[in-house]
C-alpha positions in Angstrom: -3.2 -80.3 10.6 -3.5 -83.2 8.4 -0.3 -85.9 7.2 -0.5 -84.4 4.1 -0.1 -80.9 4.8 3.1 -82.1 7.4 4.4 -83.8 4.2 4.1 -80.7 2.1 5.6 -78.3 4.8 8.8 -81.0 5.3 9.4 -81.0 1.4 8.9 -77.2 1.2 11.9 -76.9 4.1 14.3 -79.0 2.3 17.0 -76.5 0.1 16.5 -77.1 -3.3 19.1 -77.7 -5.4 20.4 -76.0 -8.1 19.7 -77.9 -11.9 23.4 -78.0 -12.7 24.4 -79.7 -9.2 21.5 -82.4 -9.9 23.1 -82.9 -13.6 26.9 -83.2 -12.1 25.6 -85.6 -9.7 23.3 -87.8 -11.9 24.2 -91.4 -12.4 25.5 -92.4 -16.0 23.2 -94.9 -18.0 25.7 -97.9 -18.0 24.3 -99.0 -21.1 24.4 -96.4 -23.1 28.0 -95.4 -22.1 28.9 -98.5 -23.1 27.2 -98.6 -26.6 28.9 -94.7 -26.9 32.4 -96.1 -26.1 31.9 -99.0 -28.1 30.9 -97.7 -31.3 33.7 -95.2 -31.2 36.5 -97.8 -30.6 34.9 -100.2 -33.3 34.8 -97.4 -35.5 38.2 -96.1 -34.5 40.1 -99.6 -35.0 37.8 -100.1 -38.0 39.4 -96.7 -39.8 42.9 -97.2 -38.5 43.0 -100.4 -40.1 41.7 -99.4 -43.5 44.3 -96.7 -43.5 46.6 -99.2 -42.9 45.5 -101.1 -45.9 45.3 -98.3 -48.3 48.6 -96.7 -47.1 50.9 -99.3 -45.9 53.4 -97.8 -43.7 56.4 -99.1 -41.3 55.9 -96.4 -38.5 51.9 -97.7 -37.7 51.9 -101.1 -37.5 48.5 -102.6 -36.3 49.3 -106.3 -36.8 50.0 -107.2 -33.1 46.3 -106.4 -32.5 46.1 -110.5 -33.8 47.7 -111.3 -30.7 44.6 -109.9 -28.8 42.1 -110.4 -31.1 41.0 -113.8 -32.7 40.6 -113.1 -36.9 41.9 -109.9 -36.8 44.7 -108.9 -39.3 45.9 -106.2 -41.5 43.2 -106.8 -44.2 39.6 -105.6 -45.3 38.5 -108.7 -43.4 40.2 -107.8 -40.3 39.3 -104.1 -40.3 35.5 -105.5 -40.1 36.6 -108.3 -37.4 38.7 -105.7 -35.4 35.6 -103.3 -35.5 33.3 -106.0 -34.3 36.1 -106.5 -31.2 36.7 -102.8 -30.9 33.0 -102.8 -30.0 32.7 -105.6 -27.8 35.7 -104.4 -25.5 35.0 -100.8 -25.9 31.6 -101.5 -25.0 32.6 -103.4 -21.5 35.2 -100.8 -20.7 32.7 -98.3 -21.2 30.0 -100.1 -19.0 32.7 -100.8 -16.4 33.8 -96.8 -16.1 30.2 -95.9 -15.7 29.5 -98.4 -12.9 32.8 -97.4 -11.2 31.7 -93.6 -11.6 28.4 -94.2 -10.3 29.3 -96.6 -7.3 32.0 -93.8 -6.6 29.6 -90.7 -6.6 27.2 -92.5 -4.7 29.5 -93.5 -1.9 30.6 -89.7 -1.8 27.5 -88.2 -1.8 26.3 -90.9 0.9 29.6 -90.0 3.1 29.1 -86.3 2.6 25.4 -86.5 3.7 26.0 -88.6 6.6 28.9 -86.5 7.9 26.7 -83.3 7.8 23.5 -85.0 9.3 26.2 -86.2 12.4 27.4 -82.8 12.4 24.1 -81.4 12.8 22.5 -83.6 15.3 26.5 -83.3 17.6 25.3 -81.1 20.1 21.5 -82.7 20.5 21.5 -83.5 24.0 23.2 -79.7 24.7 19.5 -78.4 24.0 17.5 -80.9 25.9 
């Protein structure tokens, strides 16, 4: 028996996982997720600021964002500055969420796999 055929037999013996299960545990692409969240956050901040510039109201006050975002104000210039800040903050938050999610999934898969391997070999000495 050649080493190649042994390898083929070993890979055929492993159970195949379902495609939806593989997709559920697939890692998120951190830059793509950060980019998506950044674009949405930037556009949302732009739209909210533009709405407040067009329709001033007392109930919605985004002027306090100037305390957090340098250069931001409730104006058209502030809407574009807010869009840039929203993109930056959203990108960092999205990247971090994807990183933590990937870390948690990888850790839980590792722990589960290790527990099952230990469970499968627990009675190894009983069979000798």
